C-alpha positions in Angstrom: 154.1 62.5 140.0 150.8 62.3 137.2 148.1 59.8 137.7 149.1 56.4 135.1 146.5 56.3 132.4 147.1 52.1 131.8 148.9 49.2 133.1 149.9 46.2 131.4 147.5 43.5 131.4 149.1 40.5 134.6 148.1 38.0 132.0 150.8 38.9 130.1 154.2 38.1 133.1 156.8 36.1 130.6 154.6 36.9 127.6 156.5 37.5 124.3 154.6 40.1 123.5 153.9 41.5 120.2 150.2 43.1 120.6 151.1 45.5 124.6 147.8 45.2 126.1 147.0 47.5 129.0 144.0 48.3 131.0 142.2 51.7 130.7 143.0 53.8 134.0 141.3 56.3 135.2 141.9 59.7 136.6 141.2 58.3 140.2 142.7 55.4 139.7 140.0 52.6 139.0 140.7 50.3 136.6 136.9 49.2 135.4 137.7 46.5 133.4 139.9 44.7 136.0 137.9 46.6 139.6 134.4 46.3 138.0 134.7 43.1 135.8 137.2 40.2 135.9 137.7 40.6 139.3 133.9 40.4 140.7 133.1 36.5 141.3 130.1 37.8 140.3 130.8 38.8 136.7 133.4 36.6 136.4 133.9 33.1 137.3 137.9 32.0 137.8 137.3 29.5 134.6 135.9 32.1 132.9 138.8 34.8 134.4 141.2 31.7 132.8 139.7 31.3 129.8 139.6 35.6 129.1 143.0 35.7 129.7 144.0 32.7 128.1 142.4 34.6 124.7 144.0 38.1 126.3 148.2 35.8 125.7 147.4 34.4 122.8 146.2 37.6 121.1 149.0 39.5 122.6 152.1 36.7 121.5 150.1 36.1 118.1 148.1 39.8 116.9 145.3 37.0 116.3 142.2 35.1 117.6 139.8 33.7 115.4 136.5 35.3 114.0 134.4 34.3 116.2 137.0 35.6 119.3 137.6 39.2 117.9 135.6 41.2 115.7 136.3 45.3 115.3 132.3 46.5 116.4 129.9 48.6 114.0 128.3 52.2 114.0 129.6 55.2 116.3 131.5 52.5 118.0 133.5 51.4 114.3 136.9 52.7 116.3 136.5 49.5 119.3 137.0 46.1 118.9 135.6 43.3 121.1 137.5 39.7 122.4 134.7 37.7 123.0 134.9 34.7 125.1 131.2 33.0 125.2 128.8 35.3 127.2 132.2 37.8 128.3 133.3 40.5 126.5 135.7 42.7 127.1 136.3 45.7 124.8 139.2 47.9 123.7 140.2 50.4 121.3 144.2 50.4 119.1 146.3 52.6 120.1 149.1 51.5 117.6 149.1 48.8 115.8 151.3 46.8 118.1 149.2 48.4 121.9 145.7 48.2 122.3 143.5 49.8 124.9 140.3 47.8 126.7 138.5 50.2 128.8 136.4 47.6 130.4 133.9 44.2 130.2 130.7 42.7 130.6 128.2 39.8 130.6 126.7 40.4 127.3 122.6 39.7 127.7 121.7 40.7 124.6 122.6 41.1 120.6 122.7 44.7 119.6 124.8 46.2 122.4 122.8 48.7 124.5 123.4 52.6 124.3 124.7 53.4 127.3 126.9 50.4 126.8 128.6 52.6 123.3 128.4 56.2 125.7 130.6 54.9 127.7 132.9 52.9 126.2 133.5 56.3 124.3 133.8 58.5 127.3 136.6 55.6 128.7 138.5 56.6 125.4 138.1 60.4 125.4 139.0 59.8 129.1 142.1 58.5 128.3 142.8 60.7 125.3 142.4 64.1 128.2 145.7 64.0 129.3 145.2 67.0 131.4 142.6 64.9 133.7 145.7 63.0 134.8 148.1 65.7 136.0 
């Protein structure tokens, strides 16, 4: 059985979704957004996790968020979007108009996106798009 490329956000239990929200899963079965960010209490407190969960649910239900909570990135990562809650960020790309793939998250420490973060975003999308890696 092939390794899944995504898993549905656990925050969407019982939510009527206009936008389907999935988390990227790498070929080894690791989910960067959950394993390295959302489930790490050093990165995200329970209170902050609840705020991010509320934003994810609202985006799934309505298909929109306030401008300060959601925007498209610029430069070489212009195909990516960010959901923001204070300093915490969730990065995603759109697979279709009604389906997004959240690749990872982190706590932002400066105004400018570091080149290694941009490279990580692009590599996650390239891995996701290479279906042969998941066989």
